N, CA and C atoms as an extended XYZ file, in Angstrom:
231
Properties=species:S:1:pos:R:3:atomname:S:1:resname:S:1:resid:I:1 pbc="F F F"
N        88.940      243.374      130.127 N   MET     1
C        87.659      243.748      130.647 CA  MET     1
C        87.785      243.958      132.152 C   MET     1
N        87.220      245.015      132.639 N   MET     2
C        87.264      245.289      134.070 CA  MET     2
C        86.170      244.481      134.766 C   MET     2
N        86.314      244.335      136.076 N   GLN     3
C        85.361      243.548      136.855 CA  GLN     3
C        83.943      244.098      136.745 C   GLN     3
N        83.775      245.420      136.717 N   SER     4
C        82.439      246.011      136.667 CA  SER     4
C        81.787      245.875      135.292 C   SER     4
N        82.549      245.531      134.270 N   GLU     5
C        82.011      245.420      132.927 CA  GLU     5
C        81.527      244.011      132.587 C   GLU     5
N        81.741      243.048      133.466 N   LEU     6
C        81.312      241.691      133.187 CA  LEU     6
C        79.787      241.617      133.224 C   LEU     6
N        79.196      240.906      132.293 N   PRO     7
C        77.724      240.782      132.312 CA  PRO     7
C        77.283      239.947      133.509 C   PRO     7
N        76.200      240.365      134.110 N   ARG     8
C        75.663      239.634      135.246 CA  ARG     8
C        74.678      238.593      134.740 C   ARG     8
N        74.730      237.408      135.317 N   PRO     9
C        73.770      236.385      134.868 CA  PRO     9
C        72.369      236.745      135.316 C   PRO     9
N        71.399      236.471      134.462 N   THR    10
C        70.013      236.733      134.825 CA  THR    10
C        69.487      235.555      135.629 C   THR    10
N        68.788      235.828      136.713 N   PRO    11
C        68.268      234.708      137.503 CA  PRO    11
C        67.139      234.001      136.763 C   PRO    11
N        67.141      232.698      136.845 N   THR    12
C        66.073      231.935      136.209 CA  THR    12
C        64.974      231.706      137.232 C   THR    12
N        63.744      231.863      136.798 N   LEU    13
C        62.600      231.657      137.672 CA  LEU    13
C        62.230      230.186      137.701 C   LEU    13
N        61.776      229.720      138.847 N   ARG    14
C        61.331      228.337      138.972 CA  ARG    14
C        60.045      228.145      138.182 C   ARG    14
N        59.854      226.937      137.704 N   THR    15
C        58.655      226.621      136.941 CA  THR    15
C        57.980      225.383      137.540 C   THR    15
N        56.701      225.251      137.249 N   CYS    16
C        55.993      224.026      137.638 CA  CYS    16
C        56.214      222.987      136.546 C   CYS    16
N        55.579      221.835      136.697 N   ARG    17
C        55.805      220.761      135.721 CA  ARG    17
C        55.233      221.068      134.345 C   ARG    17
N        54.300      222.038      134.256 N   CYS    18
C        53.774      222.384      132.929 CA  CYS    18
C        54.413      223.656      132.374 C   CYS    18
N        55.399      224.239      133.078 N   GLY    19
C        56.177      225.343      132.537 CA  GLY    19
C        55.753      226.739      132.959 C   GLY    19
N        54.857      226.873      133.927 N   THR    20
C        54.392      228.178      134.380 CA  THR    20
C        55.418      228.804      135.324 C   THR    20
N        55.735      230.089      135.118 N   THR    21
C        56.594      230.832      136.043 CA  THR    21
C        55.734      231.793      136.842 C   THR    21
N        56.335      232.436      137.846 N   ARG    22
C        55.571      233.358      138.697 CA  ARG    22
C        55.076      234.580      137.936 C   ARG    22
N        55.693      234.921      136.811 N   ASP    23
C        55.276      236.073      136.017 CA  ASP    23
C        54.184      235.724      135.005 C   ASP    23
N        53.861      234.460      134.873 N   HIS    24
C        52.861      234.003      133.909 CA  HIS    24
C        51.457      234.248      134.463 C   HIS    24
N        50.501      234.422      133.607 N   GLY    25
C        49.125      234.678      134.017 CA  GLY    25
C        48.463      233.496      134.703 C   GLY    25
N        48.996      232.285      134.507 N   ALA    26
C        48.416      231.087      135.118 CA  ALA    26
C        48.951      230.842      136.525 C   ALA    26
N        49.824      231.709      137.019 N   ALA    27
C        50.355      231.572      138.377 CA  ALA    27
C        49.468      232.370      139.326 C   ALA    27
N        48.922      231.693      140.309 N   SER    28
C        48.046      232.328      141.280 CA  SER    28
C        48.834      232.593      142.569 C   SER    28
N        49.025      233.881      142.943 N   PRO    29
C        49.760      234.158      144.179 CA  PRO    29
C        48.877      233.919      145.401 C   PRO    29
N        49.407      233.186      146.367 N   GLU    30
C        48.725      232.940      147.634 CA  GLU    30
C        49.491      233.699      148.708 C   GLU    30
N        48.844      234.686      149.304 N   ARG    31
C        49.504      235.574      150.256 CA  ARG    31
C        49.306      235.085      151.684 C   ARG    31
N        50.354      235.214      152.510 N   GLU    32
C        50.270      234.933      153.940 CA  GLU    32
C        50.667      236.205      154.678 C   GLU    32
N        49.953      236.486      155.748 N   TYR    33
C        50.208      237.680      156.541 CA  TYR    33
C        50.529      237.293      157.977 C   TYR    33
N        51.261      238.147      158.658 N   THR    34
C        51.475      237.963      160.084 CA  THR    34
C        50.178      238.313      160.804 C   THR    34
N        50.102      238.045      162.091 N   LEU    35
C        48.902      238.371      162.858 CA  LEU    35
C        48.645      239.880      162.827 C   LEU    35
N        49.697      240.666      163.009 N   GLY    36
C        49.541      242.125      162.954 CA  GLY    36
C        49.104      242.606      161.584 C   GLY    36
N        49.642      241.994      160.539 N   GLY    37
C        49.245      242.355      159.185 CA  GLY    37
C        47.801      242.009      158.894 C   GLY    37
N        47.356      240.860      159.422 N   SER    38
C        45.952      240.461      159.237 CA  SER    38
C        45.008      241.425      159.945 C   SER    38
N        45.363      241.823      161.145 N   LEU    39
C        44.535      242.782      161.879 CA  LEU    39
C        44.487      244.126      161.160 C   LEU    39
N        45.620      244.539      160.627 N   TYR    40
C        45.681      245.804      159.898 CA  TYR    40
C        44.783      245.754      158.659 C   TYR    40
N        44.739      244.600      157.983 N   LEU    41
C        43.843      244.437      156.833 CA  LEU    41
C        42.385      244.532      157.263 C   LEU    41
N        42.053      243.938      158.409 N   LEU    42
C        40.676      243.997      158.903 CA  LEU    42
C        40.249      245.425      159.224 C   LEU    42
N        41.195      246.261      159.643 N   TRP    43
C        40.887      247.659      159.955 CA  TRP    43
C        40.853      248.539      158.712 C   TRP    43
N        41.077      247.950      157.541 N   GLY    44
C        40.997      248.703      156.294 CA  GLY    44
C        42.320      249.208      155.779 C   GLY    44
N        43.417      248.782      156.375 N   GLY    45
C        44.736      249.223      155.925 CA  GLY    45
C        45.267      248.341      154.806 C   GLY    45
N        46.390      248.737      154.257 N   THR    46
C        47.069      247.966      153.232 CA  THR    46
C        48.313      247.372      153.853 C   THR    46
N        48.395      246.063      153.873 N   SER    47
C        49.497      245.362      154.518 CA  SER    47
C        50.315      244.603      153.481 C   SER    47
N        51.615      244.498      153.734 N   VAL    48
C        52.506      243.739      152.865 CA  VAL    48
C        52.510      242.293      153.351 C   VAL    48
N        52.298      241.330      152.463 N   PRO    49
C        52.321      239.934      152.901 CA  PRO    49
C        53.712      239.530      153.388 C   PRO    49
N        53.751      238.605      154.328 N   SER    50
C        55.033      238.128      154.840 CA  SER    50
C        55.595      237.010      153.962 C   SER    50
N        54.731      236.335      153.216 N   ARG    51
C        55.156      235.258      152.315 CA  ARG    51
C        54.153      235.166      151.174 C   ARG    51
N        54.661      234.928      149.982 N   VAL    52
C        53.803      234.733      148.810 CA  VAL    52
C        54.212      233.417      148.163 C   VAL    52
N        53.246      232.516      148.023 N   ARG    53
C        53.459      231.243      147.324 CA  ARG    53
C        52.745      231.328      145.979 C   ARG    53
N        53.325      230.678      144.984 N   PHE    54
C        52.761      230.701      143.642 CA  PHE    54
C        52.287      229.304      143.269 C   PHE    54
N        50.994      229.206      142.906 N   ARG    55
C        50.381      227.930      142.539 CA  ARG    55
C        49.918      228.019      141.089 C   ARG    55
N        50.208      226.990      140.328 N   CYS    56
C        49.768      226.913      138.936 CA  CYS    56
C        48.284      226.554      138.912 C   CYS    56
N        47.504      227.278      138.129 N   ILE    57
C        46.067      226.989      138.079 CA  ILE    57
C        45.766      225.788      137.196 C   ILE    57
N        46.733      225.349      136.398 N   HIS    58
C        46.513      224.192      135.520 CA  HIS    58
C        46.801      222.874      136.240 C   HIS    58
N        47.955      222.767      136.874 N   CYS    59
C        48.332      221.496      137.507 CA  CYS    59
C        48.186      221.521      139.027 C   CYS    59
N        47.992      222.697      139.638 N   GLY    60
C        47.780      222.795      141.072 CA  GLY    60
C        49.033      222.735      141.913 C   GLY    60
N        50.197      222.722      141.303 N   GLU    61
C        51.467      222.606      142.017 CA  GLU    61
C        51.914      223.961      142.565 C   GLU    61
N        52.353      223.986      143.821 N   VAL    62
C        53.014      225.168      144.374 CA  VAL    62
C        54.472      225.050      143.967 C   VAL    62
N        54.951      225.961      143.119 N   PHE    63
C        56.266      225.791      142.522 CA  PHE    63
C        57.278      226.839      142.948 C   PHE    63
N        56.857      227.899      143.604 N   ASP    64
C        57.804      228.944      143.996 CA  ASP    64
C        57.218      229.714      145.163 C   ASP    64
N        58.086      230.359      145.934 N   GLU    65
C        57.635      231.231      147.013 CA  GLU    65
C        58.689      232.292      147.256 C   GLU    65
N        58.252      233.408      147.810 N   CYS    66
C        59.185      234.466      148.158 CA  CYS    66
C        58.827      235.020      149.532 C   CYS    66
N        59.860      235.404      150.279 N   THR    67
C        59.673      235.996      151.595 CA  THR    67
C        60.369      237.336      151.714 C   THR    67
N        61.132      237.727      150.716 N   ALA    68
C        61.820      239.015      150.744 CA  ALA    68
C        60.788      240.141      150.657 C   ALA    68
N        60.917      241.111      151.531 N   ARG    69
C        59.941      242.202      151.582 CA  ARG    69
C        59.843      242.941      150.248 C   ARG    69
N        60.963      243.155      149.594 N   SER    70
C        60.940      243.880      148.313 CA  SER    70
C        60.179      243.093      147.250 C   SER    70
N        60.277      241.776      147.258 N   ALA    71
C        59.542      240.957      146.295 CA  ALA    71
C        58.060      240.869      146.668 C   ALA    71
N        57.762      240.799      147.958 N   CYS    72
C        56.359      240.708      148.420 CA  CYS    72
C        55.601      241.997      148.199 C   CYS    72
N        56.299      243.120      148.095 N   MET    73
C        55.646      244.418      147.864 CA  MET    73
C        54.883      244.429      146.533 C   MET    73
N        55.319      243.610      145.577 N   LYS    74
C        54.651      243.559      144.279 CA  LYS    74
C        53.264      242.919      144.372 C   LYS    74
N        52.992      242.194      145.442 N   TYR    75
C        51.754      241.426      145.554 CA  TYR    75
C        50.842      241.961      146.642 C   TYR    75
N        50.917      243.265      146.917 N   VAL    76
C        50.027      243.915      147.871 CA  VAL    76
C        48.663      244.044      147.218 C   VAL    76
N        47.624      243.711      147.959 N   ILE    77
C        46.265      243.807      147.424 CA  ILE    77
C        45.776      245.233      147.605 C   ILE    77
């Protein structure tokens, strides 16, 4: 088998204590913006959050967060 043919492991998502992942409907994304991003939102623009934290609506635990711009793009309001 060549190096490029090896299967890549799939990343496992973090879960809260009741088993919710960031892709589950019970995960509530909490967005944080920079000062410039907040001002841009106030002016009616669409801003990409600088950080997204995920909180379970059942147990209230913050179990995951992302700061990568490509991942935060999915959570633009």
